[in-house]
N, C-alpha and C positions, 0 to 999 in steps of 0.2 A: 618650723619653716626656716628659722634662723640657723638651726643646727645643720639642716640639709644644705643651705647656702654656704655655710662655713666649710662643710665637708667638701662641697664641690670646688670651692676656691682653693682649698688645700690640695685637692687632687690635681687641679690645673697647675698649681705652683710646682708640685712634684714632677709632673710630666715636663714642664718647662725646664726645670733644673736638670732632669735626665738628658733632655735634648741638648742643652748647653754643654754639659760634660761630654756627651758623645761627640759633639762637633769639635770640641777642643782636643779630643783624643785621636781624631782621624789622622792617620799617618800621612806624611807628605809623599807624594809620588815623584819618582825620579823623572828627569826629562826622557830617559829611555822608555820607561813605562808609559808616559804620556804619548810618546811618538808611536809606540806599538798600538796603544788603544786607539789613537787617531786613525791609523791605517786600517785597523780592524773595523772601525765605525764606517770608514769610507767604502770598504769592500764587502762588509757583511752586516750592515745596519738593518734595522727592521724594514721589512718590505722587499729585501733582496733575496730572501729565501723563505720557504714555508716554515712555519713553526718558530721563527725567531721573534721573541718578545722585545729584545733589545740586542744591541751589538755585543759580541763577545768582548771580554775584558781580561786583562792580566789580574789575577787574584793574588798572586805572589810571585816575586822575582827572587828566587833563592840563589845565593852564591854558594856553589858546591865546593869550590877549591880555588886556589890562585896558582896560575901558571906563569912563572917569571914576573910575579907582581900584578898580573892582569887577572881579573875575575873570570871564572867559568860559570855560566848561568844555567839554571833549570827553571824556565818559566812555567808557571801554572796558569793556564788560560781557561776561563769558564764560559760555557755556552749554556744559556738558560732557554730551554725548549718549552714551548707552550703546549705540550702534549700531556695527556693523563697516563698514557701507557709508554713503556719502553720503546724507543725508536728501533727500526730495523738496522742491521749492520751496514747495509748499503747507504742509508741516509747518514748514519753516524760517520762513516768514512768520507762522505762528500763534505760534511762539515769540518772534520779533522783536516782534511787536505786543504780546504779553504782557509782555515786558521793558519796552517803552516805556510801556505803560499803568500799570505798577507803579512805575517809577522816576521818570518825569518829574514827577508831582505832588510828589514829595519835594523836588526842586530848586525847584519853585515855592513850596512851603511855607517853604523856607529863603531865599526871595528871591534865588536864584541863577540866572544865565543860562547856557544851554547853546547852543553853536553846532551841534553834531551829536553823534550817538551812533554808536560802533562797537560792533555787537553781533557777538561772535565765537562760532562754534559749533565744537566739537571733536568728532571722530568717528574711527572706525577703530581698528584694533588698536594698542595702546600697551604697550611693554614694553622690555626691555633691548636687543633687537636691532632693533626697529622702533618708529617713533613715529607716532602718529595724525596726522590732518590737522587743520588749523585754517583755517576760512574766515570772512570777515566780510561783514556788510552794514552800510554806512554810511548813516545816515538823518539828513538835515538837520532842524533844529528845527522849521521851518515845516510839514513833513510830520507830525511828532510831534503838534504842536498840532492839526492838522486831524484826525488820528486820534482825539484826545481830545475834540474839540469837536463833530464831525459824526457823529451816530449812524449815518448811512448809509455812512460811509467806514470800511472794514474792512481786514483783512489783505490781501485780494485787491487792493483799490484801492492800498494801500501798495506792494505788489509791482509793480503796473503802473507807478506813478509812479517807483519806484526804477529799474526797467528802462529807462524813457524817459530818465531823467536820467543814468544810468550812462555815463561817458565824455564827458559834456558839460562843457566847460571852465568853464562858469558855475556848476557844482554840485559839491558834495563827495560827492554820492550815489555809492555803489558797490554792485555786486551780485556777491556770491560771489567776492570777491578774496581772495588769501592774507592771513593775519593779519599785522599789523605786528609787528615784533620789539620 
């Protein structure tokens, strides 16, 4: 009995130590990341769309290059869907368009340049023995600007243009590729 109690206390202490170390390692998010996440939470929080378990968030804000000393970003934004199966492309692009319409104005308000967006969607069962799937849609900044500026250009048009540019050596556009690690 004492051995079992000691083992339980040791296990609890190890779990506590891991949590403390993890919390200490959590990287600080920039004000720009916080502002984008806040805007995404306002416009795409749980309850605003079917299948959203939580608001999309910036997973990574990569700096690709510097242009005259100013960074050029490639945000990676993740949408966690509460579905067991892969979503249809119509739904995917409604979410992609929503993420772009919410986040790109924040970059403009902060006078920051974006080269492209990776919008990641996760779905499928996720647990100890299985992991869900993650797929991405990569959208060049010029298509994002067209989505925001042209009232007639919608999610369907964005999908069509991404499909056309996917695999083209002159474009970073990608349709439904595995997420980057």
